[in-house]
VEXSE-192779 format. One record per residue (C-alpha): residue number from 1; residue in one letter; x, y, z. Coordinates in pm, whole numbers, plus 32768, in hexadecimal, padded with zeros to 4 digits. Example, Ala and Ser with C-alpha at 12.3 -4.5 7.8 and 13.67 -1.06 7.14 Angstrom:
BEGIN
1, A, 84CE, 7E3E, 830C;
2, S, 8557, 7F96, 82CA;
END
This chain:
BEGIN
1, M, BD67, 3114, 590B;
2, T, BC96, 3253, 591F;
3, S, BD59, 3396, 5904;
4, P, BD18, 34B6, 59EA;
5, A, BC7B, 3575, 58CA;
6, D, BB7F, 3454, 588B;
7, A, BB2B, 341E, 59FD;
8, S, B9CA, 3481, 5A6B;
9, P, B9B2, 359E, 5B66;
10, P, B94D, 352E, 5CC4;
11, S, B7DB, 351A, 5D01;
12, P, B743, 3635, 5DCF;
13, P, B6E8, 35BF, 5F33;
14, E, B574, 35F5, 5F06;
15, T, B566, 34E8, 5DF0;
16, L, B606, 33DC, 5ECD;
17, P, B55F, 32EC, 5FBB;
18, L, B589, 32EA, 6132;
19, P, B675, 31E1, 61B9;
20, P, B5D2, 3097, 621A;
21, G, B57D, 305C, 6386;
22, S, B46F, 308F, 648A;
23, S, B3F6, 31A8, 6565;
24, G, B3A2, 30BC, 6682;
25, L, B2A1, 310B, 6790;
26, P, B1E8, 3259, 67A5;
27, L, B2AB, 3369, 6856;
28, I, B3D0, 3294, 68D2;
29, G, B41A, 31F2, 6787;
30, E, B532, 30F4, 67AC;
31, T, B5E8, 31B4, 68C4;
32, L, B5D7, 30A5, 69CE;
33, E, B689, 2FA3, 68F7;
34, Y, B784, 30A8, 6883;
35, L, B7DA, 3100, 69E7;
36, R, B808, 2F99, 6A4E;
37, S, B925, 2F73, 6954;
38, S, B959, 305E, 6837;
39, R, BA50, 2F73, 6790;
40, A, B965, 2E46, 67A0;
41, F, B848, 2F23, 6725;
42, A, B912, 2F98, 65F5;
43, E, B99C, 2E3D, 65A7;
44, R, B83F, 2D9F, 65A0;
45, R, B7B4, 2EA7, 64B8;
46, Q, B8E8, 2EA3, 63D7;
47, R, B8AF, 2D2D, 639E;
48, Q, B741, 2D74, 6351;
49, Y, B752, 2EB8, 6283;
50, G, B8BF, 2EF1, 6225;
51, A, B9B2, 3000, 6285;
52, V, B8AE, 311B, 6268;
53, F, B76C, 3108, 632B;
54, R, B675, 31E2, 63E7;
55, S, B5E7, 31D4, 6541;
56, H, B54C, 32B5, 6649;
57, V, B625, 32DE, 6784;
58, L, B647, 33DD, 689B;
59, G, B51A, 34A4, 681F;
60, S, B589, 34D0, 66B9;
61, P, B57D, 341A, 6568;
62, A, B6DD, 33A0, 6520;
63, A, B7AC, 3328, 63FF;
64, F, B8BF, 3232, 6457;
65, L, B9E0, 3232, 6362;
66, L, BAE2, 3120, 639F;
67, G, BC38, 30DD, 630E;
68, P, BD7A, 31AA, 62E3;
69, E, BCFD, 3270, 61BD;
70, A, BBC6, 32D4, 627E;
71, V, BC97, 3348, 63A7;
72, Q, BD68, 3421, 62BE;
73, W, BC2E, 34B0, 621E;
74, I, BB9E, 3510, 6375;
75, F, BCE0, 35B9, 63E8;
76, A, BCFE, 3671, 629C;
77, G, BB9A, 36F3, 62C0;
78, E, BBDC, 37CE, 63F1;
79, G, BB5F, 392E, 63A0;
80, K, BAE8, 38C7, 6244;
81, Y, B9C4, 37D7, 626E;
82, L, B9EF, 3764, 63D5;
83, K, BA22, 3809, 6523;
84, N, BA5B, 378A, 6686;
85, R, B92D, 3716, 674A;
86, W, B90F, 372B, 68C6;
87, S, B7DF, 36E0, 699F;
88, P, B737, 3808, 6A4E;
89, G, B7B5, 378A, 6B9A;
90, V, B91E, 377C, 6B2A;
91, R, B904, 38CF, 6A88;
92, R, B882, 3965, 6BC8;
93, L, B98F, 38C5, 6CA0;
94, L, BAB6, 3906, 6BB9;
95, G, BA59, 3A6F, 6B74;
96, A, BA16, 3B21, 6A2B;
97, H, BB6A, 3BCB, 6A14;
98, C, BC59, 3AA1, 6A19;
99, L, BD10, 3A0C, 68F1;
100, A, BC2B, 38DF, 68D4;
101, M, BAF7, 39B1, 689A;
102, L, BB96, 3AA9, 67A4;
103, E, BB5B, 3A8D, 662B;
104, G, BC06, 3B10, 64F2;
105, N, BD08, 3C23, 6505;
106, E, BCCE, 3C56, 6677;
107, H, BD28, 3AE5, 66B6;
108, L, BE60, 3B02, 65D9;
109, E, BED5, 3C40, 6689;
110, R, BEAF, 3BA4, 67E2;
111, R, BF76, 3A71, 6773;
112, R, C085, 3B59, 66E9;
113, L, C09A, 3C05, 683A;
114, L, C0BC, 3ABE, 68FA;
115, A, C184, 39ED, 6805;
116, P, C2E6, 3A66, 685E;
117, H, C2BE, 39DF, 69BA;
118, F, C263, 3887, 6938;
119, S, C379, 3852, 6836;
120, Y, C459, 3726, 686B;
121, A, C588, 3809, 689B;
122, S, C4DD, 38D1, 69A3;
123, M, C4AB, 3793, 6A74;
124, R, C626, 378E, 6AC3;
125, G, C5F0, 3875, 6BEB;
126, F, C4CF, 37AA, 6C78;
127, V, C58A, 365B, 6C7F;
128, P, C63B, 36A1, 6DCF;
129, I, C4F1, 3719, 6E67;
130, I, C433, 35E4, 6DF2;
131, E, C54E, 3509, 6E6D;
132, S, C559, 35A8, 6FC0;
133, L, C3E5, 359B, 6FF6;
134, S, C3CA, 3435, 6F79;
135, R, C4DF, 33BE, 705E;
136, R, C438, 3460, 7189;
137, H, C2E8, 33C3, 713C;
138, F, C377, 326C, 70F2;
139, E, C428, 3268, 723D;
140, R, C2DF, 32C3, 72E9;
141, W, C242, 3197, 723A;
142, T, C348, 30AD, 72BF;
143, A, C31E, 3134, 7422;
144, R, C1A8, 30E1, 7429;
145, P, C159, 2FA5, 74FD;
146, G, C097, 2E88, 745E;
147, D, BFFE, 2E8C, 7304;
148, F, C010, 2FBC, 7231;
149, T, BF03, 3046, 7142;
150, L, BFA8, 30DC, 7012;
151, W, BE9C, 31BA, 6F72;
152, P, BE6E, 32C3, 707F;
153, A, BFE6, 32D3, 70C6;
154, M, C033, 3304, 6F58;
155, R, BF2B, 341D, 6F4B;
156, E, BFDE, 34D2, 7064;
157, L, C12D, 34BA, 6FAD;
158, A, C0AD, 3527, 6E5B;
159, F, BFEA, 3644, 6EF5;
160, E, C11D, 36D1, 6FA7;
161, I, C1E6, 36BA, 6E62;
162, A, C0D3, 3776, 6DA9;
163, L, C0D8, 3889, 6EB1;
164, A, C252, 38A8, 6E89;
165, L, C22A, 38CF, 6D0E;
166, I, C11F, 39D9, 6D2F;
167, F, C18D, 3AA4, 6E60;
168, G, C305, 3A66, 6E60;
169, Q, C3A5, 3ABF, 6FAE;
170, D, C274, 3B6C, 703F;
171, T, C1E3, 3ACA, 7176;
172, V, C07A, 3A5F, 714A;
173, D, BF8C, 39B2, 723C;
174, L, BFAB, 384B, 71B9;
175, P, BEB2, 379C, 72A4;
176, F, BDA8, 38A6, 7261;
177, L, BDCE, 3890, 70E8;
178, M, BDE4, 370F, 70EC;
179, H, BCA2, 36F3, 71BB;
180, H, BBD6, 37D2, 70D2;
181, F, BC7A, 3750, 6F9A;
182, K, BBFD, 35ED, 6FED;
183, A, BA9B, 3663, 701C;
184, W, BAAD, 373C, 6EE4;
185, T, BB30, 362A, 6DFB;
186, A, BA2D, 3531, 6E86;
187, G, B91C, 3617, 6E04;
188, L, B9B2, 3639, 6CA7;
189, F, B93A, 34E5, 6C48;
190, S, B7FC, 34D2, 6D19;
191, P, B6E6, 342F, 6C4A;
192, F, B5E6, 350F, 6CF4;
193, P, B665, 367D, 6D00;
194, I, B565, 36F2, 6DFA;
195, D, B5BF, 3825, 6EC3;
196, L, B550, 37BF, 7020;
197, P, B633, 37C8, 7156;
198, W, B62E, 364E, 7196;
199, T, B670, 35E5, 7031;
200, T, B7C9, 359A, 6F9B;
201, F, B796, 36B4, 6EA0;
202, G, B722, 37AB, 6FB0;
203, R, B851, 375D, 7085;
204, A, B930, 378B, 6F53;
205, L, B89E, 38E3, 6F13;
206, A, B8DA, 3943, 7080;
207, S, BA45, 38CE, 7062;
208, K, BA70, 3987, 6F1A;
209, K, B9FE, 3AC8, 6FCE;
210, A, BAFA, 3A89, 70E8;
211, M, BC12, 3A46, 6FEF;
212, I, BBC0, 3B77, 6F27;
213, G, BBC9, 3C55, 705B;
214, Y, BD1C, 3BCD, 70BA;
215, L, BDAE, 3BD9, 6F5F;
216, E, BD30, 3D3F, 6F29;
217, Q, BDF1, 3DA4, 705E;
218, V, BF2E, 3CF7, 6FE4;
219, V, BF0C, 3DA2, 6E8D;
220, A, BED0, 3EF7, 6F30;
221, E, C011, 3ED0, 6FFD;
222, R, C0D4, 3E73, 6EC3;
223, Q, C047, 3F92, 6DFD;
224, A, C0D3, 4080, 6F05;
225, R, C236, 400F, 6EB3;
226, T, C309, 40D9, 6DBE;
227, E, C3A5, 3F9C, 6D27;
228, Q, C30C, 3E46, 6CF4;
229, P, C3D1, 3CFE, 6D2F;
230, P, C3EF, 3C0A, 6C0D;
231, D, C2CB, 3B25, 6C69;
232, L, C179, 3AF6, 6BC7;
233, L, C0C9, 3BF5, 6C9C;
234, G, C1DA, 3CF0, 6C3F;
235, S, C19B, 3CA2, 6AD2;
236, L, C027, 3CE0, 6AF1;
237, L, C06E, 3E2F, 6B9A;
238, Q, C161, 3EB4, 6A9C;
239, R, C0F3, 3FDE, 69D7;
240, R, C15D, 3FB6, 6874;
241, E, C18A, 40E7, 6781;
242, G, C04F, 412D, 66BE;
243, E, BF7F, 402F, 6780;
244, E, BE7A, 4058, 6890;
245, P, BEDA, 3FA2, 69D4;
246, L, BE03, 3E7E, 6A3A;
247, S, BCF2, 3ED1, 6B30;
248, R, BD16, 3E4B, 6C8F;
249, A, BBDF, 3D6F, 6C4D;
250, A, BC8F, 3CD5, 6B1D;
251, I, BDD2, 3C9A, 6BE7;
252, V, BD17, 3BEF, 6D00;
253, D, BC54, 3B10, 6C0D;
254, E, BD99, 3AB9, 6B64;
255, L, BE42, 3A60, 6CB2;
256, Q, BD28, 3975, 6D06;
257, L, BD3D, 38C8, 6BB3;
258, L, BEB9, 38A7, 6BD1;
259, L, BE90, 37FD, 6D2B;
260, F, BD99, 3708, 6C94;
261, A, BE55, 36C6, 6B4C;
262, G, BFA1, 369F, 6BFF;
263, H, BF1E, 35AC, 6CFB;
264, D, BE18, 349E, 6CC0;
265, T, BE9D, 3413, 6B75;
266, T, BFF8, 33EC, 6C03;
267, V, BF68, 333E, 6D38;
268, T, BEA3, 3255, 6C5A;
269, A, BFC4, 31FF, 6B70;
270, M, C0C2, 31CA, 6C83;
271, S, BFE0, 3100, 6D6A;
272, N, BF69, 3017, 6C5C;
273, L, C0D1, 2FE8, 6BE0;
274, M, C145, 2F88, 6D38;
275, L, C028, 2E8C, 6D44;
276, M, C084, 2DF5, 6BF5;
277, L, C1F6, 2DE2, 6C52;
278, A, C199, 2D24, 6D8F;
279, Q, C0D3, 2C36, 6CB7;
280, H, C1F1, 2C0B, 6BBF;
281, P, C330, 2BD3, 6C89;
282, D, C3FC, 2B8B, 6B49;
283, V, C3AE, 2CE3, 6AC5;
284, L, C3F2, 2D7D, 6C1A;
285, Q, C548, 2CD8, 6C26;
286, R, C592, 2D50, 6AC4;
287, G, C53E, 2EB1, 6B3D;
288, R, C626, 2E98, 6C62;
289, E, C740, 2E2B, 6B82;
290, A, C6FC, 2F4D, 6A95;
291, V, C72B, 3051, 6BA3;
292, A, C83F, 2FAB, 6C6C;
293, G, C94A, 3085, 6BCB;
294, L, C8A3, 31D4, 6C1C;
295, E, C96A, 3266, 6D3D;
296, G, C96D, 33B6, 6DED;
297, P, C865, 34C6, 6DB6;
298, L, C773, 3473, 6C9B;
299, T, C78B, 353A, 6B5C;
300, L, C6C8, 355B, 6A14;
301, E, C7F9, 34D0, 6962;
302, G, C808, 339F, 6A3C;
303, M, C69A, 3355, 6A09;
304, R, C6B1, 338E, 6895;
305, A, C7C3, 328B, 688B;
306, T, C6E0, 3187, 6930;
307, P, C5E0, 313A, 6821;
308, Y, C544, 301B, 68E2;
309, L, C4AD, 311E, 69CE;
310, V, C3E3, 31AC, 68B4;
311, Q, C385, 304C, 6848;
312, L, C2F9, 2FFF, 699A;
313, L, C239, 3143, 69BB;
314, H, C1AA, 312C, 685C;
315, E, C13F, 2FC2, 687D;
316, G, C0A0, 3012, 69CC;
317, M, BFD6, 3127, 692F;
318, R, BF85, 3054, 6801;
319, T, BF05, 2F39, 68CF;
320, I, BE3E, 300B, 69BF;
321, P, BE18, 316D, 6938;
322, P, BE00, 3265, 6A57;
323, I, BCE3, 330C, 699A;
324, G, BBFF, 322A, 68DB;
325, G, BB8D, 332E, 67E4;
326, A, BB03, 3487, 67A3;
327, F, B9E1, 3520, 66E4;
328, R, B9BA, 360F, 65C0;
329, V, B87D, 36A3, 652D;
330, T, B83B, 36F3, 63C1;
331, T, B815, 3863, 636B;
332, R, B770, 381E, 6219;
333, D, B6F6, 36F9, 6150;
334, V, B825, 3631, 60E7;
335, A, B873, 34FA, 6019;
336, F, B951, 33DC, 6081;
337, N, B98C, 3297, 5FCA;
338, G, B840, 32B3, 5F05;
339, Y, B764, 3312, 602C;
340, R, B6CA, 3459, 60A1;
341, I, B70D, 34D3, 6205;
342, P, B611, 35EA, 6251;
343, K, B66E, 372A, 6302;
344, G, B661, 370C, 647B;
345, W, B6B0, 359B, 648E;
346, T, B7B3, 3520, 6580;
347, V, B8E7, 347A, 64F1;
348, P, B9A2, 33B2, 65FD;
349, V, BB1C, 3388, 65EB;
350, S, BB59, 3229, 666C;
351, I, BCC0, 320E, 66EC;
352, K, BC79, 30B1, 676F;
353, M, BC11, 303A, 6611;
354, A, BD3D, 30E1, 656A;
355, H, BE22, 301E, 665A;
356, A, BD77, 2ED0, 6626;
357, G, BCDD, 2DF4, 651C;
358, A, BD7F, 2DB0, 63CF;
359, N, BE59, 2EE4, 63F6;
360, W, BF42, 2E22, 64D7;
361, P, BFA7, 2CAB, 64D2;
362, T, BF3D, 2C05, 661B;
363, P, BEB9, 2D54, 669F;
364, D, BE5C, 2CCC, 67FB;
365, R, BFBC, 2C53, 683B;
366, F, C0A4, 2D37, 6909;
367, D, C1DD, 2D3E, 6831;
368, P, C2C0, 2E72, 683D;
369, E, C39A, 2DD7, 672E;
370, R, C298, 2E3F, 662B;
371, F, C313, 2FA3, 6657;
372, G, C47C, 2F4A, 6628;
373, G, C566, 2F82, 6504;
374, E, C4CD, 2F95, 63A5;
375, N, C38D, 2EDF, 6401;
376, P, C291, 2F4A, 62FF;
377, E, C16A, 2F25, 63EF;
378, Q, C1A8, 3075, 648C;
379, K, C1DD, 3138, 6349;
380, K, C07C, 3147, 62C3;
381, P, BFCF, 3297, 6310;
382, G, BE90, 327C, 63D0;
383, T, BEE6, 313D, 648B;
384, F, BF95, 31C8, 65C0;
385, I, BEF0, 3304, 664A;
386, P, BF0A, 330C, 67CD;
387, F, BF34, 3487, 67B9;
388, G, BE32, 34C3, 66AB;
389, G, BE90, 3570, 6568;
390, G, BE5D, 3699, 6486;
391, P, BE42, 37FE, 6508;
392, R, BDD4, 3778, 6658;
393, I, BEE9, 3683, 6695;
394, C, BF41, 3684, 6807;
395, L, C017, 37B3, 6850;
396, G, C0BF, 3703, 6973;
397, Q, C124, 35C2, 68C7;
398, H, C2A1, 3607, 68EB;
399, F, C274, 3666, 6A59;
400, A, C1A9, 3524, 6A91;
401, M, C2AF, 3448, 69EB;
402, V, C3D1, 34E2, 6AA6;
403, E, C310, 34D7, 6BF6;
404, M, C2BB, 336A, 6BC3;
405, S, C417, 3311, 6B4F;
406, V, C4B2, 33A3, 6C8A;
407, M, C3BA, 32EA, 6D64;
408, L, C3EC, 31A6, 6CAC;
409, I, C568, 31B1, 6CBC;
410, L, C563, 31E8, 6E36;
411, L, C463, 30D1, 6E6C;
412, L, C51E, 2FD7, 6D95;
413, K, C674, 3021, 6E31;
414, H, C617, 3048, 6FA0;
415, H, C4C4, 2FA6, 6FE7;
416, A, C40B, 2E5C, 6FCF;
417, W, C299, 2E19, 6FD7;
418, E, C1B0, 2CF3, 6FCF;
419, L, C035, 2CE5, 6FBA;
420, V, BF7A, 2C92, 70FC;
421, P, BEBD, 2B48, 70C6;
422, G, BD44, 2B44, 70C1;
423, Q, BD02, 2CAD, 705B;
424, D, BBFD, 2D15, 6F5D;
425, L, BCB3, 2D72, 6E1B;
426, E, BB76, 2D98, 6D4C;
427, Y, BB8B, 2EE2, 6C94;
428, T, BA9A, 3004, 6CA4;
429, Q, BAB1, 30E0, 6B70;
430, V, BA1C, 322C, 6BDC;
431, P, BAB9, 3324, 6C04;
432, F, BC02, 326C, 6BCF;
433, P, BC58, 30F4, 6BAF;
434, K, BC9C, 308A, 6D12;
435, P, BC93, 2F3E, 6DD3;
436, R, BB8B, 2F3D, 6EE3;
437, S, BC88, 2EF5, 6FEF;
438, G, BD5E, 3023, 6F9B;
439, I, BE80, 2F30, 6F69;
440, Q, BEF8, 2EAB, 70B8;
441, L, C06E, 2E61, 70C4;
442, E, C180, 2DE1, 719A;
443, F, C281, 2EF2, 715D;
444, R, C3DC, 2F10, 71DD;
445, R, C536, 2F9E, 7188;
446, I, C646, 2EC1, 70FB;
447, D, C7B5, 2F09, 710D;
448, A, C8BB, 2EC1, 7000;
449, G, C8E0, 2D48, 6FCF;
450, E, C7AA, 2CF1, 7099;
451, R, C6AE, 2C06, 6FFC;
452, P, C566, 2CBC, 6FA6;
453, L, C418, 2C31, 701A;
454, A, C3B0, 2BDF, 6EB5;
455, E, C4C9, 2AE5, 6E86;
456, P, C498, 2980, 6EF3;
END
């Protein structure tokens, strides 16, 4: 065995070869195949080249690094040899002043400002609000005649919950914000960010302008108050000793990001989990049994004492990650696993690949039991990353888990659902994994002792 003193120093990046792979076609590279299925794209090349390979996708040379160790290396590189990468269209729509766009100390300071409102303990006060809003929306679902499309209804619920987190008890124009929010988020993932009035991106910019005008008015009214309520907007408006207050532009950009971050991923995770539960009635029944003893108003303590809830949510996000991945870019030439990755190359973070392949036995099987007890599958770092990792790990992960837990308990205890036959359940992957049908359901309320639809 070689001692540390005898070990050779690592080779400088400039002496190492590029990863194996292909740049594909001129200009577009291998983008079309990558967009069809990023997981299939990576799996094919992994079989051909190994766990490190190069390509050219989305307008940039890219180094794909697969496996748990690679995931940890990417997350550890934030601010050292990697930084976040956003497309020009996304940067323009999100705004330059929001958390997602900040780097270095500015990013850390903004997270520090927001973090207290997203701790697990701080969620205690939001549980009754989430429960009340969820009950109200679920009753609306049951009152709708005929078949019911889940995706848009879940969007409305998650959006109203996000507004409650951000604006507290303040009254805001929900229909106005929801209308413009839909158009704005549609443009975030437009493949052709062309600013013309009839394009998706052009309409998104117009809705962004409308939202900014409305949010600036809300912020101005709040700034006129002598005391701020304990909600997220109040936190952004607080003037801390020795610190400059955030500009109104920064606050408005942050509000838009919080609406987006607190909405679409929850919609995706919950909608797809309801689909999988409908397809696995044995798991659905196990979930009903797990929550049967929860009575009265829901609490953090009651949810913490029901571990199968977390198993269901984790396995749902493992099977179909609400976000398939993210992108970093190298800030200097860097070496990984004997290869050189030049400055300016894209380094994708593949959440789909981390949740699949050899990292998990029978990865395509929906099995919440894999997250139970002392199962070693869930213990290896870099194999379960639905909220990302490193300095940019999702700030709202505790809020998302509590929000989805409350929804799931109410659904399992009081409602039943079945898939409408004949619908198109083929998935589209951009911007989020979603069946083409939007998930059409037969949805109804069940009373204590009544047989759910999913039971024979």
